[in-house]
C-alpha positions in Angstrom: -36.0 -110.7 76.9 -36.2 -108.3 73.9 -35.0 -105.4 76.2 -32.0 -107.5 77.3 -31.1 -108.1 73.5 -31.8 -104.4 72.7 -29.5 -103.3 75.6 -26.7 -105.6 74.5 -26.9 -104.3 70.9 -26.9 -100.7 72.0 -23.9 -101.4 74.2 -22.2 -102.9 71.2 -23.0 -99.9 69.0 -21.7 -97.5 71.7 -18.4 -99.4 72.0 -18.0 -99.5 68.2 -18.5 -95.7 68.1 -21.8 -96.2 66.0 -23.9 -94.5 68.6 -23.4 -91.9 71.2 -24.0 -93.0 74.8 -26.7 -90.3 75.4 -28.6 -91.5 72.4 -28.4 -95.1 73.5 -29.8 -94.3 76.8 -32.7 -92.3 75.1 -33.4 -95.4 73.0 -33.8 -97.6 76.0 -36.0 -94.9 77.9 -38.2 -94.7 74.8 -38.5 -98.5 74.6 -39.5 -98.8 78.3 -42.0 -96.0 77.8 -43.8 -97.7 74.9 -43.3 -101.2 76.1 -46.6 -103.2 76.5 -45.2 -106.7 76.8 -46.1 -109.2 79.4 -45.8 -108.6 83.2 -46.6 -110.6 86.2 -49.8 -108.8 86.8 -50.9 -108.9 83.1 -50.4 -112.8 83.3 -52.2 -113.2 86.5 -55.2 -111.0 85.0 -55.5 -113.2 82.0 -55.1 -116.4 84.2 -58.0 -115.0 86.5 -60.2 -114.4 83.4 -59.7 -118.0 82.2 -60.6 -119.5 85.6 -63.5 -117.2 86.0 -64.7 -118.3 82.6 -64.2 -121.9 83.7 -66.2 -121.3 86.7 -69.2 -119.8 84.7 -69.3 -123.0 82.6 -69.0 -125.2 85.6 -71.6 -123.3 87.4 -74.2 -123.5 84.5 -73.4 -127.1 83.8 -73.7 -128.1 87.4 -77.0 -126.6 88.1 -78.3 -127.6 84.6 -81.8 -128.9 85.8 -82.3 -126.3 88.7 -82.0 -123.3 86.4 -84.7 -122.4 83.9 -83.7 -122.0 80.2 -84.4 -118.3 79.9 -82.5 -117.6 82.9 -79.5 -119.7 81.6 -79.5 -117.6 78.5 -79.9 -114.4 80.4 -76.9 -115.3 82.5 -74.7 -116.0 79.6 -75.9 -112.7 77.9 -75.1 -110.8 81.2 -71.6 -112.1 81.6 -70.7 -111.4 77.9 -72.2 -108.0 78.0 -70.6 -107.3 81.4 -67.2 -108.3 80.3 -67.5 -106.1 77.2 -68.5 -103.1 79.2 -65.6 -103.7 81.6 -63.2 -103.9 78.5 -64.5 -100.7 77.2 -64.1 -98.9 80.6 -60.6 -100.4 80.8 -59.8 -98.8 77.4 -60.9 -95.4 78.4 -58.7 -95.7 81.5 -55.7 -97.0 79.5 -55.7 -100.1 81.4 -54.8 -102.4 78.6 -54.2 -105.7 80.4 -57.5 -105.3 82.2 -59.1 -104.9 78.8 -57.4 -108.0 77.6 -58.4 -110.1 80.6 -62.0 -108.9 80.3 -62.1 -109.8 76.6 -60.6 -113.3 77.3 -63.5 -113.8 79.7 -65.9 -112.6 77.1 -64.7 -114.9 74.6 -64.9 -118.0 76.8 -68.3 -117.2 78.0 -69.4 -116.7 74.3 -68.1 -120.1 73.3 -69.7 -121.7 76.4 -73.0 -119.9 75.5 -73.1 -121.2 72.1 -72.5 -124.6 73.2 -75.1 -124.5 76.0 -77.7 -122.9 74.0 -77.2 -125.4 71.1 -77.6 -128.2 73.7 -80.7 -126.7 75.4 -82.7 -126.1 72.3 -81.2 -129.1 70.4 -80.1 -126.9 67.5 -78.6 -128.9 64.6 -75.0 -128.6 63.9 -71.6 -130.0 64.2 -68.2 -129.5 65.8 -67.0 -127.6 62.7 -70.1 -125.3 62.8 -69.5 -124.6 66.6 -65.8 -123.9 66.1 -66.5 -121.5 63.2 -69.1 -119.6 65.3 -66.8 -119.4 68.3 -63.9 -118.2 66.0 -66.1 -115.5 64.5 -67.0 -114.2 68.0 -63.4 -114.0 68.9 -62.5 -112.3 65.6 -65.2 -109.6 66.2 -64.1 -109.0 69.7 -60.4 -108.8 68.5 -61.2 -106.4 65.5 -63.5 -104.2 67.7 -61.0 -103.6 70.5 -57.6 -104.4 68.7 -57.1 -107.1 71.2 -54.0 -109.2 70.9 -55.2 -112.0 73.3 -58.6 -112.2 71.5 -56.5 -112.4 68.1 -54.5 -115.2 69.7 -57.7 -117.0 70.7 -59.1 -116.6 67.4 -55.8 -118.2 66.0 -56.2 -121.3 68.1 -59.9 -121.5 67.5 -59.2 -121.3 63.7 -56.8 -124.2 64.0 -59.6 -126.1 65.8 -62.0 -125.2 63.0 -59.5 -126.5 60.4 -59.1 -129.9 62.2 -63.0 -130.2 62.7 -63.6 -129.5 59.0 -60.8 -132.0 58.0 -62.2 -134.7 60.2 -65.6 -134.5 58.3 -64.0 -136.0 54.9 -62.3 -139.2 54.4 -58.6 -139.1 54.2 -57.3 -138.7 50.7 -60.8 -139.1 49.2 -61.5 -137.2 46.0 -65.2 -138.0 46.0 -66.1 -135.6 48.9 -64.4 -132.4 47.8 -66.1 -129.5 49.6 -65.1 -126.3 48.0 -67.3 -124.3 50.4 -65.3 -125.7 53.5 -61.9 -124.9 51.7 -63.0 -121.3 51.1 -64.4 -121.0 54.6 -61.2 -122.0 56.3 -59.2 -119.8 54.0 -61.5 -116.8 54.8 -61.0 -117.6 58.5 -57.3 -117.5 58.0 -57.3 -114.2 56.2 -59.6 -112.8 59.0 -57.1 -113.9 61.6 -54.2 -112.3 59.7 -56.1 -109.0 59.7 -56.8 -109.4 63.4 -53.1 -110.0 64.0 -52.1 -107.1 61.9 -54.6 -104.7 63.7 -53.7 -106.0 67.1 -50.0 -106.0 66.2 -49.7 -109.6 67.7 -46.7 -111.6 66.5 -48.1 -114.8 68.2 -51.4 -114.5 66.2 -49.5 -113.8 62.9 -47.6 -117.0 63.6 -50.9 -118.9 64.2 -52.3 -117.5 61.1 -49.3 -118.7 59.2 -49.7 -122.2 60.7 -53.4 -122.2 59.8 -52.5 -121.2 56.2 -49.8 -124.1 56.0 -52.4 -126.5 57.5 -54.9 -125.4 55.0 -52.5 -126.1 52.2 -51.7 -129.6 53.4 -55.4 -130.4 53.9 -56.3 -129.2 50.4 -53.4 -131.2 48.8 -54.1 -134.3 50.7 -57.8 -134.3 50.2 -57.8 -133.4 46.6 -54.8 -135.3 45.1 -52.7 -138.4 45.8 -49.6 -136.3 45.9 -47.3 -135.8 48.8 -48.0 -132.4 50.3 -44.2 -131.9 50.8 -43.8 -131.0 47.0 -46.4 -128.1 47.7 -44.7 -127.1 50.8 -41.3 -127.0 49.2 -42.6 -124.9 46.3 -44.3 -122.3 48.8 -41.1 -122.3 50.8 -39.0 -121.4 47.5 -41.4 -118.6 46.9 -41.4 -117.4 50.4 -37.6 -117.4 50.6 -37.0 -115.7 47.4 -39.5 -113.0 48.4 -37.9 -112.6 51.6 -34.3 -112.8 50.7 -34.2 -111.5 47.2 -36.8 -108.8 47.5 -35.9 -105.4 45.8 -34.9 -102.6 48.0 -38.0 -100.8 47.4 -39.9 -103.5 49.4 -37.6 -103.4 52.3 -40.1 -101.6 54.5 -42.8 -104.1 53.7 -40.6 -107.3 53.7 -37.4 -107.2 55.7 -34.6 -108.7 54.0 -33.6 -112.1 55.5 -36.3 -111.8 58.1 -39.2 -113.8 59.2 -40.5 -114.6 55.7 -37.1 -116.1 54.7 -37.0 -118.2 57.9 -40.6 -119.5 57.2 -39.3 -120.2 53.7 -36.3 -122.1 54.8 -38.3 -124.2 57.2 -40.9 -125.1 54.5 -38.3 -125.9 51.8 -36.5 -128.3 54.3 -39.6 -129.6 55.8 -41.2 -130.3 52.5 -38.1 -132.2 51.1 -38.1 -134.1 54.3 -41.7 -135.2 53.8 -41.0 -136.3 50.4 -38.0 -138.3 51.6 -40.2 -140.0 54.3 -42.7 -141.0 51.8 -40.4 -142.9 49.6 -41.1 -146.6 49.3 -39.2 -149.1 47.3 -37.0 -146.5 45.8 -33.5 -147.3 44.5 -30.6 -146.3 46.6 -29.4 -143.9 43.8 -32.8 -142.1 44.1 -32.5 -142.0 47.9 -29.1 -140.7 47.7 -30.0 -138.0 45.0 -32.8 -136.8 47.2 -30.5 -136.6 50.2 -27.9 -134.7 48.2 -30.5 -132.2 47.2 -31.6 -131.6 50.8 -27.8 -131.2 51.6 -27.4 -128.8 48.7 -30.4 -126.8 49.8 -29.2 -126.5 53.4 -25.8 -125.1 52.2 -27.5 -122.7 49.7 -29.8 -121.4 52.4 -26.9 -121.0 54.8 -24.9 -119.1 52.0 -27.6 -116.9 51.1 -29.2 -115.8 54.5 -27.2 -117.7 57.2 -25.2 -114.5 58.1 -28.2 -112.3 58.6 -30.5 -114.9 60.2 -29.6 -117.2 63.2 -33.0 -119.1 62.8 -32.1 -120.2 59.1 -28.8 -121.2 60.4 -30.3 -123.4 62.9 -32.8 -125.0 60.3 -29.8 -125.5 58.0 -27.4 -127.0 60.4 -30.2 -129.4 61.8 -31.1 -130.6 58.3 -27.4 -131.1 57.3 -26.8 -133.1 60.4 -30.0 -135.3 59.8 -29.2 -135.9 56.2 -25.5 -136.8 57.0 -26.6 -139.3 59.5 -29.3 -140.6 57.0 -26.7 -141.0 54.2 -24.2 -142.8 56.5 -27.1 -145.2 57.7 -28.2 -146.0 54.1 -24.8 -146.5 52.7 -22.5 -147.7 55.6 -25.0 -148.7 58.3 -25.5 -152.3 57.2 -21.7 -152.9 56.6 -20.5 -151.5 59.9 -23.0 -153.0 62.3 -24.6 -151.3 65.2 -21.6 -150.5 67.2 -19.6 -149.3 64.1 -22.4 -147.2 62.9 -22.8 -145.5 66.2 -19.1 -144.8 66.3 -18.8 -143.5 62.8 -22.0 -141.4 63.3 -20.6 -139.9 66.4 -17.3 -139.1 64.5 -19.4 -137.5 61.6 -21.4 -135.3 64.1 -18.2 -134.3 65.7 -16.8 -133.1 62.3 -20.2 -131.4 61.6 -20.0 -129.6 64.9 -16.5 -128.4 64.3 -17.5 -127.0 60.8 -20.5 -125.3 62.3 -18.4 -123.8 65.0 -16.0 -122.4 62.3 -18.9 -121.0 60.3 -20.4 -119.3 63.4 -17.0 -117.7 64.1 -16.7 -116.6 60.5 -20.2 -115.0 60.8 -19.5 -113.3 63.9 -16.3 -111.8 62.7 -18.1 -110.7 59.6 -20.7 -108.9 61.7 -18.0 -107.2 63.4 -16.3 -105.9 60.5 -19.7 -104.8 58.9 
């Protein structure tokens, strides 16, 4: 997908006279030479590792009584060590996806081993401790081998650890604040971020961001009676300002109007939306004021970063359309009736679609001129 996008961009640059055809072909060849994305063989290798890991768990579980405890532990250790050795050999032979498949198998066997050993020897612990132990194992594997798949696995396991820790406490209870749990989840999120950076895994980076956002929501909900939407909106403003108004000296670290800006826009609109959903027995003036704020925020995001970031445009358009329908439903819905509201809502959405089409054409013409 990225190669097709890159090829189209290079063709556009060549037609515009910004790039010589020979250099364009050289760029594509360099991309193909260094490309390490997914292929059919790599996907099949990882799926095979998943199935083999499940087979190991099923084999040990099915023959639970027939296999002696020391033999079970020895089998688990053998599978883990064997997978790590296979991954090391694959690294030496530059077989990247064989290494990834072997490490996925090792992480699965490690998690299964932790669960089975805990059951066999009746070790004390809960789901949170199990998820933390499994996540740490995946992080060690990812950092040791710079493995993207292990980093992604650690990201998902980290989210599981967050949910396991959050389920221990009563919802919105200020009497059971566990600072150690908060710091532990935050440390796991930071470690996943380091693992994502080391393995250059974009997916693991997004999982780290989701874990951090989930951590913020968890802490706000558990320690206060406030709606977490306020905190998300504040974080979104900070992220958007950092991503879209960063000084040129930080351009190499924080791309202008890039992923950070898109995350900021999403958090701003999502946070304000959560605040709006939490309104109870509010006056119509307050509801319309908040809706106007969300509409204004959508327009401001669109003006500041809409031209450079298509994802931000998508967020802004969606929020604007939703708020427009909300305003119509709250002000005219009861007066028009069901059919009248549907008709008027359709007309409003058609107008919004026409405006969006004009804005997109203006953005495209501006990109062509630049």
